[in-house]
N, C-alpha and C positions, 0 to 999 in steps of 0.2 A: 826736551821737546814735548809738546802736547801729545797725549795718546789716550784713546778711549774707543770702545766699540760703538758702532752706530746704533741708533735706536731700533730695538726689535720688540715692539709692543705685541703682547699676546694675551689671550683670555686667561691663561693659566701659566704659572711659573714652573710647572712640573717638567722634569727632565727625564732622561733615560734611566736615572737611578731608580725610578719607580719599578722598572723591570727587575732589578736586583732585589728590591724589597718584596716584590710579588713572589719571586721564587722562594725567598726566605719565609714568606707568609704561608706557603704550602706546608713547610715543616712545622711552623708554629701552630697552624690549624690542626695538624695531626697530633701534636703534643697536647694541645688543649682538649681534644676529644678523649685521648687516653687519660688525661688528668681527671676529666669529668667521670669517666668510667670507674677509675680508682676511687674517687670520692664517693660515688654511689655504692660501690662494693663495700667500702669501709663502713658507711652508714648502715647498710643491711647487716653486716657481720656483727657490728657492735650492738645494734638493736636486738638481734637474736640472742646475743650473749647476755645483755643486760636485763632483758625482760622475760626471756624464755629459757635461759641457761642451756643453749644449744649452739653448736658451731654450724652456721649455715649462712650462705650469701643470698638466700631467697628473700625477695622483697616481703616485708612484713611491717606491721604498725604496732605501737605500744598499747593500743586500746584493748587488745584481747588478753592482756596479762592476767596472771592469777596470784599476784604478789600481795594483794590487799593493801594494808597501810604501809607495808615495807616498801612500796613503790616510792614513797617520799625520799628514801635514802638513795635511790638510783641517780637522780639528777645531781644530788649533792656530791656523790663520789665522782661523777664525771666532771663537775665544776672544780673540785679540789685538784684533779689531775690537770685541768686546763690552767688553773692558777699557778701551779708549779711550772708548767711548760712556759707560761708567759714570763714568770719571774726569772727563771734560770735558762730559758731558751731565747725568746724574743718577745718584747712587749707589743710588737706590731701585730701579733696574732689576735690581740683583743679587739672586740668590736665586730662589725659586720662586713668589713673588707673594702667596701667602695670608698669611704673616706681615705683609707690608707693608700688605695690605688691613686686617688686624686693627688694626695700629698707627694707620692713618688713621682708623678708626672710633672707637677708644677714646681716642686721644691727640691726634688732629689735627682734631677736630670735623668729620670726614668731608669734609675738603677735600684734593683731590689736584690736583697741578699738571698743566698741559697737556703739558709736555714729558715727564712720566712716562707719560701716556696715549699719546703718540706713540712714545716710545723703547722702552717695554716690549714691545709686540708685535714691533717690528723686531728687537730684541735676541734675543727668544725664537725668532723665525723663523730668525735667523742661527745661533743655537746648535743648534737641532734640525735645520735644513737642512744644516748641516755635520757632522752625525753625532752631536750631543750626545744622550746616552741619556735623554731626557726626553719628557714628554708636553706637550700644549698646554693642559691644563686650568688649571694654576696661572697661567700668563701671561694666559689669556683671562679668568679670574676677576678678576685685577688690572686688565686692560685694560677689561673691561666695567664694573667698578666705577669706574674712573677716569673713563670717559665719563659714567656715571651721576652721579658727583659734579660733573663740569664742567657737565652739563646743569642740575643742581640749583642750582649757584652763579649761574646766570643769573637766578634768581628770588629773591624775598624769602621765604626759608624758614628754619626753625629748624635747629639742628644735628641734632635727632632726625629731622626730615623729610629732610635731606640724607642721613643714614645710610640711611634707607629706600630712596632712589633709588640710592645707591651700591650697596647690596646687591642691589637689583632689577637693576642693570646686570650685576653679577657673576653672578647666577642666570641671566640671559638669555644671557650668553656661554657658560656651561656647558651650558645646555639646547640651544643651537644646535650646539655642537661634538659633543655625544654623543647628541643626540636623546633626552634624559632629563629632561624638565621637572619631573617629580615629585621625582626625586632632587636636582635643582638647588634646588628650593624647600626640601627637607629639609636640604640642606647649609647654606642660608642660615639656617635656624632653629637648627640644631645648632652652627654654627660662627661665623656672622657677625653675626646680629642682636642676640644677647644679650638677647632677649626673645621672648615669644610673645604678640603683641597683634594684633588685627584691623587696627589703624592701619598696621602694617608688613607683616603677612602678606598682606593682600589685594593691595596694589600689587606685591609680589614675585611672587605667583602670576600676576598679569596680565602682568607683564614676561616671565616664563618661558614662559607660554603663547603670547604673541606671537612670541617668538624661536623656539620650537619649530615654530610654524606657518610662519614665514618660512624655516626651515631647508629645507623641502621644495623650493622653487624654487632656493634658493641652494646647498645641499649634498647634497640627495637625501633620500629617506624611508626608513623601516624601521629595524630594530634594527641597531646598529653591528656586533655580533658574533652574528648570528643562528645558532642551532644547533637541531637537532631536539629538541623538548622531551622531558624525562625524565619518568618516572613518580615520584609522590611516594614518599619513602623510608619503609620500615617502621620500627618502633621501634628495631630493632638498627642501622639506618642512621643514625638520629638520634643514637644513642649514639656512633657513629663520628664524626659531625659535631662533637659536643662535643669529642672527642679531637683532631680536626684543628684545631679552633679554639684549643685550649690550646697546641698545639705551634706553630701559626702565630703566636699571641700572643707566645710566647717568642722566635720568630724576629724578630718586629716590634721587640721591645726591643733585640735585638742589632743590627739594621740601623740603628736610630735612634742607638744609642751609637757605631756605626762612623762614621756621618756626622759627628757632632760631635767624635769623636776626630780624624778627618781635618782638620776645620776648626781644631782646636787646633794641629795640626802646621803648617798654613799660617800661623797667627798668629805662629809662632816664626821664620818665614823673614825674614831681614834685607833684604827688598826690598819695594817698594811693592805694595799689593794689586792694582794694575792688571795685574800680570804673573801673578798666581796662576791665573786661568782658563786661560791658555796652558799653564802647567805641568800643570794637571790634564788639559787636552786631550791632552797627549802620552800619558797613560795611556789615555785614551779611544781614541786612534788605535791604540795597541798592542793594546788589547782588540779593536778592530775587525779587526785582522789575524788574531788568534787565533780569534775567533768573531764574524763580521759581524752576527749577530743582536742584538748589544748596541748597535748604532748606530741612531740615530733613535728614533721613538716606539715602534716594536716592535708596532704594532697587528696586523700579520700573524702575528707570533709568538704574541700573545695568542689570536688566533682559532684558530691551529693547536693550541694547548694545549687549548682548549675543545672542539675536534673530536677530541681524543685522538690527535693525530698526532706529539706530541713525547714520547718515552719514554726510559727507561733512562739510560745515561750522558750522553746528550744533554741531559736535564733537569738533571742535576747540574752539567754544564759551564756551561749557561745560567745557573743559579742563582748559581754562584760568580762567573762573569765579570760578570754584570749587577750584582751586589751591589758588587763592587770598583769597577767603572767608574763606576757611578752615585754611589757614596759619594765617590769622589775628585773627580768633576766637580762635584757639588753642594757639597761642602766647600770647593772652591776659590773659590766665590762667583760662578760664572757664572749665566746666566739660563736657567731651565727649570723644568718642573713635576715633581711627585712622584707624581701619581696613576697614570699609565701604568706607570712603573717598579714601583710597589707592586703593580699587577695582575700584572705579569710575575713578580715575586718570590713573591707569594702563590700564583699559579697554578702555578709550578714546585714549590713546597713541597707544595701540595695534590695535584698530579699524582703526585709521587714517593710520597707516602703512599698515594695511591689505588691504586697498583700492588699494594699489600699488603692492601687492604681488600676483603673478599669481596662487598660490596654495592655496586651501581652500577658506573659505568665511570670511567676515568681523567679524561675531560672533566668529569664531574659534580664530582669532587673538586677539580679545578682551579678550577672556579667557586666552590666553597665556600671554597677557600684564598684566592682573590682578594678575596671579600667580607670574609673574616676579617682579611686583611692591611690592607685599607683601613680597616675599622671600628676595628681595634685601634691602628693607627699614627696615624690622624688623629682618633681618638676621636669618630667619627660613625657609630655602629652602625646606626641606622635608614636613614641615607643609603646606607650600603654595601649593605644588603639590597635596597633599592629600585633602586639603581644597577645591581646585578648582574642583576636581573630585567629592567630596561628595556634593558640592553645586549644581552640574549640572547633576550628574549621567552619565557623558561623560567619560567612562573609556578608550576609544580608544586613547585618546590624552595624555596618561601618559608620553610617551617618549618625545613628543614635549614640554609638560609642564616642564618636568625635565630639558631638555636642556636649554630652555628659562630662567627658574628660576635660574639655577646654573650659567649661564652667567651673569645674573643681580647681583647675589650674589657675584661673583668674582669681578665685577666692583666696587661695593660698598665697599667690604672688602679691595681692593687694594687702592682705592682713598680716603676713609674716615676712620678716626681713630675710630669713634664711630657711633652707630646707632641712630635712632630717639628716641629710648627708653633709651639707656645708656648715651646719651649726657646730659639728664636732671639730672641724678645722678652725672655725672662728674661735672656739674656746682654746685652741692651741696658739692663737695669735696670728692666724693666716686668713686673709680675706680673699674670696674668689668672686669675680664678676662672671656671671653666666650668660651674658648677652653677647651675641655674635653680631658684628657689623662689618661692612667693607671699610678697610683702612682708607681714610681720606687721602693719604699720601699715594695710594694706588690710583686714585681717580684723577688727581691733579697732575698737570704737566709743569715742567720747569718754566715754560714760557708764561704760565699763569701768575707766577709770583716773583720772577727774577727782576733784578734792577737793570733797566734797559740803558742806563747812562752811568756805567761804573766809573770809579776814579781810575785814571790812567796817567802814567808818567813815561817819558822816554827812557829806554834802557841805557842810552848813551849819556844821560844827564850826569854831570859830575856829582859825586856824593855830597860835597860841601854845599852845593846848591839845594839839594834835598833837605839837608839839615837846616839850612836857613829858612826854608818854607815851613818845616815843622816848628821851628822856634817862633815863627810869626803866627802860628795857629792856623795854617791854611785849612779852610773848611773842607776842601776836596780830599785832602789826605786824612783828615780826622773823621770823615763821615762813615768809614767802613773799617773793619778789622784788617783788611788787606787792600793793596793797590796793585793793579795789573801793570805789567811792564810791556811796552810795545816798541817795535822798531820804527824805522823811518817811514814804513808803509802802513803804520798803524796795525800791524799784525802782532799777535800775541807772542811774546818771547820769554815771559817769566812772570812771577808773582812775588810781591814783597809784603810781608806781614808787618803788623804794628810792632811786634817784638824785634823784627829785623831793623825797623826804623829806630827804635829806642837804643838798640846796641850801637847803631851807626853814630848816634849823637855823642857817644863817648869814644869814638874811634880816632886815635891820634893821627892815623894815616889817611884821613878823609880827603885831604887836599889832592891826593894823587890817584884816588880810586873813583870808579863810576858806580852808578846804581846797579848795573847788571852784575857787579861783583858780589852783591849781597843777596839778591833774590834767587829763588829756586827756579830752575829751568826744566826739571823733570816733573812735568805737570800732569795732573789728573783733571780732565775736563768733563763737562756734560753738554747736552744738546737741548735745544728748546722743546723738542717733542718727547724727551725722555720723561718717564714718570718720576715724581718726587721720591717715591719709594726707592727706585734704583739709584737716584742721585744721593739720597741719604745713606744707602748701603755703601756707596763709594766713600763717603765721608767717614763713616764709622769704621769700615774695614782698614782704612789708612790713617785714622786718627787725625783728620784734618777738619777745619771748620768752615771752609768755603771752596767754591768751584768756579772757575771761569766757564762761561757759556759760549760755545762756538758753533759755527755752522757744521752740520754733519759731514759734508763733502769738502769743507775747507777748514781743517782743524786748527788754523791759526787766525781765522777771521772772527773777531770778537763781536758777539751780539748781546751779551749781558753778563751778570754776576749773580751767583747764588750763595747767600750766607745763611747762618742759622736763623736770623730774625725773619728772613723771608719764608722759611719753612713753617713758622708759626701762623702765617697767613692762612694756610690750608686748614689748620686746626680751628682757627677763628671762624672760618666759613661754616664748618660743621656745627660749631657752637651756635651760630646765628640761625642755622636751619632748625636746630633743636628747640630754641627758646624764643625766637622772635615770631610772634603771631601777626598775620596780615591777611587782608582780604584778597 
């Protein structure tokens, strides 16, 4: 007999499972915060050991070392260790972490191995602590995501639910490192979730909020790069912000191409990739001799640019040295993040341009350049704007940041096929579409595409009569993949597929049987008001290719037929809306 639930159309498909995931997200948020603290502690300890030969977890930078030219060997030793860890531990620790998180989400059913969760922060800490020109954000996103995935794997969850907790861990790690929970959530939405649904958004927010709360006792409170707030820019200043955004967007494209050009050079070397990080680290060491500011995360340099303390030739030297050192190090396949270097490069470009802009000060334009570089390079414009505000507490610049970032974003989207993050996956043979849109199957209803005059035959019809109709090429029976069976009152009693009909033609007992003996009577049906998405879900979950359409309150009264061909009508409508221009 026909059976199906009545239509229950809602704005969202979220169920009470979100409460279970939210409870788990509290634990994942706490784990992410602790992972961030451990990573920061490791970086500090290794920096002190490598550059000052002392055991201490106090925050320090490589710039004050007294090693002289011996400093060239420090990054090389760190890179050799990372190469060994990657070869004999896990190759997934190479790179800056975010592409690996994307790969796990899209291709690995959100499963990450324990050894990756343990080796990634250690390798990143060694890389940064020995002078690598990276930030901690990429590694902590990968590490937090890995622990979120491991936590999820301890429970009976779907791949989509594991993805939610993986991304929750990634957002928690970023929120704890930078004290930027809102930006962390936006990064999750723009870059990692590949959806905007309450079922994933709510747990991610909870994890980020928990991590940001725990950051206070673990790492301290307040904005990471607090500056004296600026006044909102006038309209002329906003025009300059657009110009800065365009130029930074062009710079973003150049830096991305530079990194992958360097990677292509390393691919041509006739030696094992395990040695590449050490080769790249030699360039880092030489860069550290020429300009010590290129070593390490460079947070103090970022803060100095925001305060307007880095000017003139010093800015140009920093921009060139950081771009070369970072590109070579990252292209060599070592472990490290991209966000802090992007802030330095964008800040340097913005500050250089700001020296010629009559509105605002150099620090203001450095901030606009940072947001524009991050938004254009990583293709996360909203994240970049909010991130810049949370880092500095400078809320008055929201409009200028938005304009500059979107202009940079537009430039990179139009000029480059892929971002710095997705290019790495493309080189592994994986394509990612980063555009979100509403599923046309969610918007359309069954009644919009169903066949209102479906083929029907009487269930009591003798089987030999049906065979005769088939042999004569009856257009009604051959017009669809299935035929509905009805009783004497024209009520639905079964469904007969083309396969059933073909088997009937070779049935030696056809003279004594009726059509009802062949067709299925355990029917799954749909309703005119049901969404095509729900109807398609029924088809896929039960491996069937068509559904009878019946009245909701009269489950045997036929009003139509839904087949695979009808489903394509909704997709064709979307195609027409995209490509047909009209007045």
